[in-house]
Structures are given as C-alpha cells and as structure tokens.
Residue, then its C-alpha position, 0 to 999 in steps of 0.5 A: m499500499m502506498t504511504s501518504f508521503g509516496k502519494c505526494m510524490m507521485g502526485n508531483i511527478i505527475s505534475l511535474v511531467k504535464r508542466s514540462t512537455s520536454l520531459l516526456p521524452y525520457r523513459s526514466m529519471t536517470q535520462l532525464g537528469m543526464a539529459i537535462r545536464a548535457r542540456g545546461e552544460a551545452r549552454n553554458p561555456r564555462v562548463g560544457t566545453r572542459p572535460f569534466a576532469q578539467r572542471s574546477t573543484r570546489p570545497p564543500a558548502a558549509p551550513h552557514d557562513s557568518m557575513a560579519g566573522a568566518a572570512g578573514p582579513g579581505r574577504a567578503p562571504g562567498s570569496g575563496w583562496g583561488s578556486g577559480s579555475g583561472s585564478g592561478r592561486v592554490a588554497p592555503s593548508p589550516h595552518s599557513a599563516q593567511p589572513g581567516g583560513p579555511r571558511s565556507q563557498w556555499a554560493a560558488a559551491f551551489l552554483a557549481a552542483l546546481p543541476m539544471v531545471p526543465r522549462g516550465v519548472a521553477p528555476r533558481w531564483r538569482r538575486v544578483a546583489a544582495v543589497p542589506g535592508e533594500g527589499q525588494e522593491l524598487s522603481g522606475g520599471r516597465e511591464e514586458e509581454g508576458t509579465g505581471r503588472e506586478s511582477h519583478a521584471a516591471r519592478f527591476s528593468p529600467p524603462g526602455e530595456w529588457g524584461l524577464s529574461a533567464c538564468r545563466g544557464c539558460r542564456g541561449a534561450g533568449r527572453v523568457r516569454k513564460v512567468t518562472g518563479f522561485l520557491l518562496r519556501s525552499p528546502f535549503p533555509g538561507r537568511p533574509g537578502r541571501a539566494r535560495p537556491v532550488r535543488s527539488f521539485p514543487q511540493r503541494g501549495w508552494r507559491f510561486l513568485p516571478v523571477p528578476p532578471r538579471r539586474g544588469l544596471w544598464r544597456p549603454a549604447a556602443l563605446n566609440g573612442g569618446l574615453r579620451s584624456q588629456v594624459s592617456a592621449a598624451l601617452k598614446e602619442g608618446r609625448v610623455a613616458p610612463t616612466e617619466l609620469c611616473q617620477r614626476c608623481l615619485a618626486l611629489i610625494k617627497s615634495t609633499k611628505f609633511l602631508n603624511a598621506y602615504i604609509t608606504v610608498a612603493e616606488e622600485t614597483a611603480m618603476k618597474q610596471a611604468e617600465e612595462s607600460e611604457e614598452r606596451y606603448k611603444r609596441g602600441q598595445p596598451l592595456g586601455i585607457l588607465d594604461g601606465i597612470p599613477i594611482a594610490v590605494k588605501d592601506n586596508f586593500n590587500t597587495v601581493g608584495i608590498e605591506t597591508t597595516c591597517a594603520s595598526n600596529m596588529l598589521k605592522g610588517y603583513i604583506s599579503p600572499y594575494n591582491a584585492t579584486v580591484v587592486q588586480k583588475l587596476l593591474d591588469q589594465g596597466a595602472v601603476l600602484l604607486g603606494k598604500t596610503n594613510l587611514d584611521e586605525f581599522a578605518m574606524g574614525s572620521g578625520s584620518t588622525d587615530g592611525v599609528f602613522g601619525p595623523v594626516r594633513n589636508p593639503w588645502s592647508y598650505s594652499k594660497q587661498y586658505k592662507e590668504k582667508s585666515g591671514p599672516k601669523s606672527h610665529p612660525e609655531d601658529e602656522e605649523s599648529n594651523w593645519v586642518i584635517t582630511g576627513g576620514s578614513s580615507g583621508g590619506s586616499a583623498a590627500a594624495v589626489a588632491a595634493f597631485t601625487c596621483f590620478a586617482a585614489l582607492g578608499s573604502d566607505t563604510g559610512g562617508s568615509t570616501r565622501n567626507p574626506a573628499a568634500h575636506c580635500g575638494v575631489v570627487g568621492l564616489k560610493p557605488t552602490y552595494g554590490l556593483i564593486s567586489r570587497h574581495g580583498l579589502i579587510p572589512l569594518v561592516n561587511s554589510m556596508d562596506v564598499p570600495g570607494i573611488l576618488t579622482r579630480c573629476v566625475d569623468d575620472a570617476a566614470v573610468l575607474l567604475g567602468s574597469l571596477a565593477g562587475h561580478d567576482p566570483k570570490d564575492s558572492t554579494t557582487i552582480q551576477d552580469d558583467f558590466m558594461p562601461f559607459e561614458l558620460l555624456n554632456l547633459a544639456d537638458v535637466s529639465k526632465l530631472s527632480i531633484g528630491i531635497p530631504k528635510e531631515y538632513h537639515a540637521p542640527g551642527l549644520s552651519s550656515e554657510i552650507l545651508a547656504l550653499w546647499s540651497k543655491a544649488a537646489d536653486l542652480f537646478k531649478n533655474a535650468g528647468a529641473k523639478v525640485v521638490e522637498v520630500s522626507l526621510p522619516h526615520t533619518p534621525y534614527s540612523i546614526v544610533c541604529y549605525h553605530v549599534l550595527c557596526t560596532a556589533e561586526v566590528a567586534s565579529n571582525m576584529a575576532r580574527f586577529d589573535g596573534l596566533e596565525y598572522g600579524h603582531r603576536s605577544d611574548m606573553k605565554d603564561s597562558t592561551e588566554s593572557l596571549y589573546a589579551a596582550t596581543r590585542r591590547e598591544g595591537f589595538n588602539d582605544v578606538v578600536r577595542g572601544r568598539i569591540l567591547s561595544g559591539n560584543y554588549f551589544l550581541l550578548k543574549q540579553n542584549y540581542e534582541k534589544y538592541f542588535v535585532k530592533a537595530q537592523k529593523v530600523r535599517r530596513l525602515i531607513a532603506n525602505d524611505f529611500v525606496k518610497v522617494f524614489r517610487s514618488g518619481v524623484d531621479i537624485l538626491l540633493t544633500p550636504t555632505t558635511l556639517r562644516d567645513a574641515a575643523p583645524y587638527t587642534e580642535f578636532i582632537q578636544e573631542d573623543n573619536r566617537t562624538r566625532s563620528a557620530q557628528d562627520d557621519i550623520l549625512t552620509q552613513a544613511a547611504n550606506m545602510a540602505g545599500l544606495p550609491a553616493i557621490s560627492v561634489p566639490t562645489a565651492l570654498s568656504e569663508r576660511g578657503l576650504p573646500v566644501g562638498l555637496q552629495f547626490i544619492g542615486r537609486s540602485f545601479q543607477e551609477k550612469q544617470l548619478l554620475t551625468v547629474a553630478k558631471w552637469f553640476e561639477k561644470q556648473v559650479q567651476f570649483p577652483l584649483i588648488q593652488l600649493e604655493e610651496v609644492k609649486r616653489h620646490d617643483s613648479d615644472v612637476f606641479q605645472h604638468q599635473k595642473s590639469a592632470s586629468f586622464s578622461 
C-alpha cells in the first residue's frame, strides 16, 4: 500500500510531467537527469566546453557563513582562496599564515553543483546583489510581454530596456515569455538577502513568485572611442612616457611628505610597472585607458609584495599573498601602483588622525586660498599648528589625489569614509551601489556596508575607474552576477526632465549656515535650469546614526575576533596561558578606538541584549531603506544633500572630542546611503569663508550610477570649482606641478 508520502511524491512527479512536455521522451529519471545536465552544459560554456576532469573543483559548502565573522581579513562572504580555475592561486592549508583560513563557499558550491531545471519548472532564484535592508521593491520599471503588472520584471527593469530574461544557465534560450518563479519556501534555508537555490521539485501548496531578470544596470551604447584624455592621449601619442609620469608623481610624493598621505611608497614596484607600460605603448598595444596611469590604494586593501597595515600595530609587517580584486583589476589594466595611503586604524574614524603612523594633513592647509583667508601668523609655530584635517577614514587617499601625487586613489566607504574626505579635500568621492564592486581583499570593517570607494579630481575620471572595477567577482558572493558594461558620460544639456529631491531631515543640528546657504543655492541652480526641485521626507533618518553605530560595532566585534596573534599579525611575548596571550596581543595591537568598538559590539550581541539592540537596529535599517525606496518611487531621480556639517576643522580643535562623538557628527549625513546600499557621490562645490573646500552629495537609485554620474558631471561643470594653489610645492617643483595642474585622464 502506498504511503501518503509516496502519493504526494507521485502527484508531484505527475504534475511535473504535465508542466514540461520536454520530459515526455525520457523513460527514466536517470535519462532525464543526464539530458538536463547535458543541455545545461551545452548552454554554459564555462563548464560545458571542458572535460569533466578539467573542471574547477570547489570545496563543499558549509551550512552557514556568517557575514560578519568567518571571512578573514579582506575576504568577502562567498570568496575563496583561488577557487576559480583561472585564479592561479592554490588554497592554503589551515595552518598557513594567511588572513583568515578555511571558510565556507556555499554560494560557489551551489553554482557548481546545481542541476539544470527544465523549462516550465521553477528555476532557481538569482538574486544578483544582496543589498542589505533594501527589500525587493525598486522603481523605474516597465511591464514586459508575458509578465504581470506586479512582477519583478516590471519593478526591476529600467525603462526602455529588457524585461524578464533567463538565468545564466539558460542564457541561450533568449527572453523568457512565461512567468517562471522561485520557491518562496526553500528546502535549503538561507538568511534574508541571500540567494535560495532550488534543489528539489515543487510541492503542493508552495507559492511561486516571478523571477527578477539579471540585474545588469543598463545597456549603454557601444563605446566609440570617446574615453580619451589629456594624460592618456599624451601617453598614447608619445608626448610623455609612463616612466616620466611615474617619476614626476614620485617626486611630488617626496615633496609633500609632510602631508603624511602615504604609509608605504612602492617606488621600485611602480617604476617596474611604468617600464612595462612604456614597452606596451612602444608596441602600440596599451591595455586600456588606465595603462601607465599612477594610482594609490588605501592601506586596508591587500596587495602582493607591499605591506598592508591598516595603520595598526596589529598588522605591522604583514604582506598579503594575494591582491584585492579591485587592485588586481587596476593592475590588469596597466595602472601603476605608487603605494598605500594613510587612514584611521582599521578605518575606524572620521578624521584620519587615529592611525599609528600619525594624522594626515589636508593639502588645502598649505594652499594660497587658505593662507590668504586665515591671515599671516606672527609665529612659525602658529602656522605649523594651524593645519586642518582631511576627514576620514580615507583621508590619505583624498590628500594624495588633492596634492597631485596620483591621478586617482581607492578608498573604502562604510559610513561615508570616501565622501567625507573628498568633501574636505576638494576632490570627487564616489560610493557605488553595494554589490557593484567586489570587496574581496578589502579588510572588512562592516561587511554589510563596506564598499570600495573611488577618489578622483573630476567626475569623468570616477566613471572611468568605475567601469574598470565594477562587475561580478566569483570570490565575492554579494557582487552582481553580470559583467558590467562601461559607459561614457555625455554632456547633459537639458535637465528639465530631472526631479531633484531635497530631504528636509538633512537639515540636521550642527549644519553650518554657510553650507545651508550653499545647499539652497545648488537647489536653485537646478530649478533655474528647468529641473523639478521638490522637498521630500525620509522620516527615519534621525534614527539612522544610532542604528548605524549599533550595527557597526556589532560587526566590528565579530570581524576583529580573527586578530588573535596565532596565525598572522602581531603576537605578544606573553606565554603564561592562551588567554593571557590573546589579551596581551589585542591590548598591544589595537588602539583605544578599536578596543572600545569591540567592547560595545560584544555588549550589543550578548544574549540578553541581542533582541533589544541588534535585532531592533536591523528593523530600523529596513525602515530607513524603505524610506529611500518610497521617495524614488514617487518620481524623484536624485537626492541632493550636504556631505558634511561644516568645512574641515583644525587638527587641534578636532582632537578635543573623542572618536565616537566625532564620528557621530561627521557621519550623520553620509551613513544612511550605506545603510540602504545606495550609490552616492560627493562633488566639490565651493570654497568656504576660510578658503577651504565644501562639497555636496548626490544620492541615486540602486545600480543607476550612470544617471547619478551624469547629473554630478553637469553640476560639476556649472560650479567650476577652483584648482588648489599649493605655493610650497609649486616653489620647489614648478615643472612637476605645472604638468599635474590639469592632470585628468578622462
């Protein structure tokens, strides 16, 4: 007698056969499985074109993979040690001195082992980028044939683009006309915001939802050679050699050593890379627009052969065995890596003043504009102590770009760490959408908010770097699955179709009257140009800074747990016991700021406090993200806000308050974009009454960087921000400064 379970399974099989006519020719489930796999391999060139023995092996998936804890320094969730066939690296043993160690690769294992699902049966749901707290409701969509009004295709597809499309394995089938779906209740439980693969047939009563298309941002027009630049054109035409350009930048680094912008200057490595670039130009085979362009990288990105310290005693002397994905992409394009820039210890700060290598000085402290406004000093000591901060935590990268020592720099942005120093140093700071750029190799602070940031001297350069860095990374499961298509920013002639939102909650306590007036002037600029300027409300914004610090410290406590002195980094001489070794190592390796955040995070994660603080903060974060979704659904295209409450503070004034208070004040206008995973950019706008830069922030829709950067470029052209006049550098290196004066590679 057939059991109820057997009847249920038989009913499911019959239902499945009725759903898919392609199953009828097969006599057994074995033949069916072989046919399905053969069809999937034929459609997937990554697997089907190679013999089975040559396919990449992947480690078995672990049941859970904590976003905050198990990844190791610089490894994003889902990343691995060269698990890809083309990585060229071998996974280290658990005993090797690597930052991290064995970890789960559940996403990679699912992608490798998941069988193909026949048409008519629900394929697996492909969430391209898990944006924490964002939810599933995005605006700006259109309805495609064969999809419902409330389908994901209608909500996710940009206007004028494609609609519901097949998953990666079914790419050859073209556009999907039938509404397929994913199982709302998956037999493989996962956390919110993660992909839930379907590994079994649907059961009775299980609901289906439409599958979102591959979220590929947009399909820009083919590049027609418009990305040409002053420096790239000069390199290609032979008017300047990469080695000459590198030497000039290195000379400027030495001349501006007093800024303390760099922790490590890789002079020999940079010259070698410049020589290789010069050979490529002589052969007429440059690797791209970045070939021969000097760049700098924040010292929390792993780099092969160059020390990675995070400005902490804990990692002094540590040299990574692999490059961060973003660093490797730059090197693959021929960029010249000059060195690693200064920061707050483990990127915990808003002034770049708390690192063990000393504070970073703002180049505008030594500018002609600032000295004229501040007046002459009677004593040299007064002039020496009058310098202002760069902001943080990517202050070294911002200072390096502002002082013309490099053409672009990488930073990290957790709560505004790229946009804040960009505003204080008069450069462009871009924070992309969460998941657009890989975090693999970025030593994590807050996994669910960290984003590699871009610092350049103009918006066009930021777009060029974004095109080189964005896209899927198999070592980071939170990145988008599609290849990112670079785009060229066109000159926006008509802004009448734009709707600019002015969030009233960003008129925060402490906002200076000078920045408020500049904010209003910028809104009037858009209004006079024909754009629609409306006041909007983000009602949960006032709670965001408290919510941010709860979540930040909780993830910091988890991430910093890996620094125990056993596998890598600093190790104390204390040998009384294992516990005393741990305590002494962390006491000697971390500063007070890091230790304080670890203590706070562990307090919030205690069993009796978990629901009260951490879970409640996650709920508030979802409300904050939904506020942005509602505003963008109302028709607003871009949000215009201040970046900082005031211009850069003098160092002596800044250090009067503790790190927590300073961070709460400086991050209040920037961290909400990180909480919602949205793209944002800070554009230098004007000089303050003291002759210091002031920037304004633009926040866009998820994965709509092209629109965001286009508007930012229009605004940049309108305001005509003045160039810094570094008198001391110009006096000592007049020819170098003159060459770098208009240095822009796009």
